[in-house]
C-alpha positions, 0 to 999 in steps of 0.5 A: 081724291081728285088732288091725290090722284093728280099728285100721283100722276105728277110724281110718276111723271117726275120719276121718269122725266129724265127718260121721257124727255129724250123721246119728246125731244127727238120727237119735236126735233129739238134734241138739245132739250133731251138731257134737261132733267137729268138732274132729277135722276138722284130723286127718282126713288122718292118720286116713285115712292110717293106715287106708290104711297098716294095711290095706295092711300087713294085706293085705301079711301075707295074701299073704306068709303064703299063699306061705309055705304054699305053699312049705312042705314041712312038715305042713299048717298048722292051719286059719284062723279067719274073723277071720284070713281073707281074707274077713274082711279084705275085709269090714274093707276095705270097711267102711273105705272106706265109712266114709272116703268117707262125707263124699261121700255123706252128703248123701243121709241129709238132706232136700235140699229146703231152699227153701220158697216163702213166702206173703208174700214182699214182707215177707222179710228176708235176713241172713247169720250166721257159724256155726262148727264146719262141716267138710263137706256133712253139717254144711251140710245139717244146719243147713239141715234144721233151719232150714227146719223154722221157720215164716216161713223161706223160703230157707236156705243154708249154706256150711262153706267160708265158714263162714256160713249165709244165711236168708230169713225173714218177719219177722212170723212169725219173728225173728232170735234164734229162728233164731240159737238153732235153729242153735245147738241143732244144736251148731253156734255162731252168732258175734257179728255178722250181715249184713243183706243187701239188694238191692245186697249180693247183686250188687254193681252188678247193674243197681242202679241200674235200668239196664243197661250196653249190652254189644252188644260182647259179642254173638256175630258169628254169628246164629240163623236159628231165631229166630221173629219174634212176631207174636202172643203166642198163638204162644208160648202154643201152644208152651208147651202143645205141651211138656205132660209136661215141666218147662218153662222160660221166660226173657224176656231183652234181647238187649244188656243185659250182665246178660241175656247173663250170665243167658243163660250162666247158663241154659247152665250149668245148666238147658241142662246137665240138659235131657235128665236133668230132662225140660226144655223151653226157651223163650227170649223176646228182648225190646225193653227198651233202646234197643239192642235190635233184630231183628239184635242178637236173632238174635245173641244167639240164637246162644248157643243153638244146640240146635234144640229151644230155641224162641227168639222175638223180641218187638219190642213186649214184649207177653209181658213185659206178660202176665208182669209182670201175672201176677206182680204187678197192679202189674207193667210190662215183665218182663225179665231174668226166669227162670221154672219151671212144672210138667210138668202146668201149661197155659196156658189163658186166663190165663198161669199162675204159675210154681212158682218163678222168679228175676230181676235186676230192681232194685226202685228202677227195677221196685218191683212185683218180689219182692226175694226172688227176686233173684239176680244174676251168679254168685248167679243161676247158683247159684239155678238150679242149685239149682231145676234139681237139686230137679227 
């Protein structure tokens, strides 16, 4: 049985070697070895199956032997060694299970904070690199952990499913060749060719021309009577400061803009789902930006958020949007379709505070004051909101 158990551990180890290696490599400071075993990944199902079969047979033999000892009328058998005991078999089973399931919890061995805010984001460039050798989440996090160390990198996201890594960086601080070199040094390989992502690349036709198609047909038929009609921005300020001790999330949306309504759905899938776990307070401000925006449509759009703890306002004159735009950029005008996060200790005193992070769906063609590096639209908006909320 001893040889069988050794075989079980070896097959379980082989099944997860491609994901264990990045952790060991980083711990040893030899990141170039991290992708040495990625060739094993296609054989992983066979190693897992072999390990389970060997363990199953070992347990079967263990119970079978015990039954024979009970049924036997002969002299008392010799005492078994520790390596032949069920205790040792149980230990080997647990070790094998931990090895087989390593890819599912390997992410906890890495620093998940892969996003850093650059100081001069207006100079940022975004590229997508084709990267081979990634086989699981460990590989993704290994690349992200290394690239984010580079000065000038503000965002990095790797995907083993797509075989790509997206990086935002300041061209004045770091060049593309240095980023490629950093990825190659991890043991994974950047293939030839890269895609430079522009504003439109991230979301196709999402407000690409600075105009949003009217989507009044997508509005709910019911209304939310908890919507507050805003008479003064000080009302939002008071609500904001009452949420002390909570991470504050504030969004400004148009009630008939299709992309804003999709943004509301993104909030539901990300921020709203973790509102209690992450201790978040929500303030939604519906504003007049399109000709079809009015009080009636705002009441309907507000019904998308049924939780009475979510405070919602209708800002008919977009007073709040003007204040937010000026705070984000002195040249800013009419902020909307914007999603902002504030620290728990942040208070709104004389001036509106600056969020520690935010995203938007505004075209830079129609709104030249916006930060292009904060542009995430459609499904990308949902992903980015989820990333921010996860790090809270």
